C-alpha positions as a Python dict, from the first residue, in 0.01 Angstrom:
ca = {
    (1, 'X'): (0, 0, 0),
    (2, 'X'): (-165, 38, -338),
    (3, 'X'): (49, 341, -427),
    (4, 'X'): (299, 384, -707),
    (5, 'X'): (652, 400, -563),
    (6, 'X'): (823, 738, -582),
    (7, 'X'): (1117, 896, -399),
    (8, 'X'): (899, 1090, -153),
    (9, 'X'): (696, 782, -58),
    (10, 'X'): (1006, 569, -7),
    (11, 'X'): (1169, 838, 210),
    (12, 'X'): (851, 867, 418),
    (13, 'X'): (833, 488, 465),
    (14, 'X'): (1195, 478, 577),
    (15, 'X'): (1126, 762, 821),
    (16, 'X'): (815, 595, 967),
    (17, 'X'): (1004, 267, 1006),
    (18, 'X'): (1298, 441, 1173),
    (19, 'X'): (1540, 323, 904),
    (20, 'X'): (1806, 577, 816),
    (21, 'X'): (1944, 630, 467),
    (22, 'X'): (2316, 695, 524),
    (23, 'X'): (2370, 886, 196),
    (24, 'X'): (2150, 971, -97),
    (25, 'X'): (2176, 1167, -415),
    (26, 'X'): (1951, 1457, -504),
    (27, 'X'): (1972, 1338, -867),
    (28, 'X'): (1762, 1037, -963),
    (29, 'X'): (2018, 862, -1184),
    (30, 'X'): (2303, 872, -931),
    (31, 'X'): (2348, 566, -711),
    (32, 'X'): (2541, 584, -384),
    (33, 'X'): (2673, 350, -118),
    (34, 'X'): (2850, 436, 207),
    (35, 'X'): (3080, 214, 414),
    (36, 'X'): (3263, 279, 739),
    (37, 'X'): (3640, 246, 702),
    (38, 'X'): (3815, -12, 923),
    (39, 'X'): (3920, 115, 1263),
    (40, 'X'): (3666, 400, 1239),
    (41, 'X'): (3903, 585, 1004),
    (42, 'X'): (3632, 773, 816),
    (43, 'X'): (3392, 665, 544),
    (44, 'X'): (3414, 527, 192),
    (45, 'X'): (3158, 671, -49),
    (46, 'X'): (3082, 510, -384),
    (47, 'X'): (2895, 730, -634),
    (48, 'X'): (2788, 617, -983),
    (49, 'X'): (2620, 828, -1251),
    (50, 'X'): (2388, 597, -1449),
    (51, 'X'): (2270, 883, -1672),
    (52, 'X'): (2359, 968, -2030),
    (53, 'X'): (2506, 1308, -1942),
    (54, 'X'): (2759, 1445, -1696),
    (55, 'X'): (2608, 1571, -1373),
    (56, 'X'): (2695, 1765, -1061),
    (57, 'X'): (2545, 1543, -793),
    (58, 'X'): (2440, 1678, -456),
    (59, 'X'): (2484, 1409, -191),
    (60, 'X'): (2320, 1440, 150),
    (61, 'X'): (2423, 1241, 455),
    (62, 'X'): (2236, 1119, 759),
    (63, 'X'): (2389, 1321, 1046),
    (64, 'X'): (2398, 1008, 1261),
    (65, 'X'): (2644, 859, 1013),
    (66, 'X'): (2836, 1173, 911),
    (67, 'X'): (2792, 1434, 1185),
    (68, 'X'): (2811, 1802, 1091),
    (69, 'X'): (3165, 1930, 1060),
    (70, 'X'): (3459, 1969, 826),
    (71, 'X'): (3576, 1667, 628),
    (72, 'X'): (3872, 1593, 405),
    (73, 'X'): (3727, 1436, 90),
    (74, 'X'): (3972, 1239, -124),
    (75, 'X'): (3877, 1100, -465),
    (76, 'X'): (4060, 767, -461),
    (77, 'X'): (4057, 735, -841),
    (78, 'X'): (4171, 1085, -945),
    (79, 'X'): (4377, 1172, -637),
    (80, 'X'): (4193, 1505, -592),
    (81, 'X'): (4155, 1617, -233),
    (82, 'X'): (3951, 1897, -77),
    (83, 'X'): (3806, 2003, 255),
    (84, 'X'): (3430, 2053, 282),
    (85, 'X'): (3182, 2149, 552),
    (86, 'X'): (2885, 1916, 595),
    (87, 'X'): (2575, 2008, 789),
    (88, 'X'): (2198, 1966, 768),
    (89, 'X'): (2169, 2216, 484),
    (90, 'X'): (2491, 2151, 288),
    (91, 'X'): (2521, 1866, 41),
    (92, 'X'): (2851, 1734, -86),
    (93, 'X'): (2874, 1825, -456),
    (94, 'X'): (3059, 1584, -683),
    (95, 'X'): (3104, 1598, -1059),
    (96, 'X'): (3033, 1261, -1219),
    (97, 'X'): (3087, 1191, -1590),
    (98, 'X'): (2813, 1007, -1778),
    (99, 'X'): (2798, 632, -1715),
    (100, 'X'): (3089, 655, -1472),
    (101, 'X'): (3159, 667, -1103),
    (102, 'X'): (3423, 712, -838),
    (103, 'X'): (3514, 626, -480),
    (104, 'X'): (3575, 888, -211),
    (105, 'X'): (3728, 866, 132),
    (106, 'X'): (3579, 1109, 387),
    (107, 'X'): (3763, 1172, 710),
    (108, 'X'): (3702, 1435, 979),
    (109, 'X'): (3933, 1734, 929),
    (110, 'X'): (4153, 1774, 1234),
    (111, 'X'): (4315, 2089, 1097),
    (112, 'X'): (4628, 1929, 958),
    (113, 'X'): (4502, 1899, 596),
    (114, 'X'): (4583, 2129, 306),
}
């Protein structure tokens, strides 16, 4: 294309090509990956902070992959668990230490969580 790559250009190219980005961080040094759990039992989210300082990462999801609603989010490394509401305007906020990462399990909240 003759243009320097930047986040906005890459997002626009994905959009034009009809290729969804299942999850992405609003912070440039945070890398994410999203996998569907076996048996359609939710999603596994990997988030890694490649930066030299701790950060509160805002993660946004493609609604075709994670539809709007309430989710139970479990940090599989720390054991922390919380319920969050995801929609078009709400990002999932996760605290990531410098040069570290974690794995989350997201499952729709059916009202029986704490």
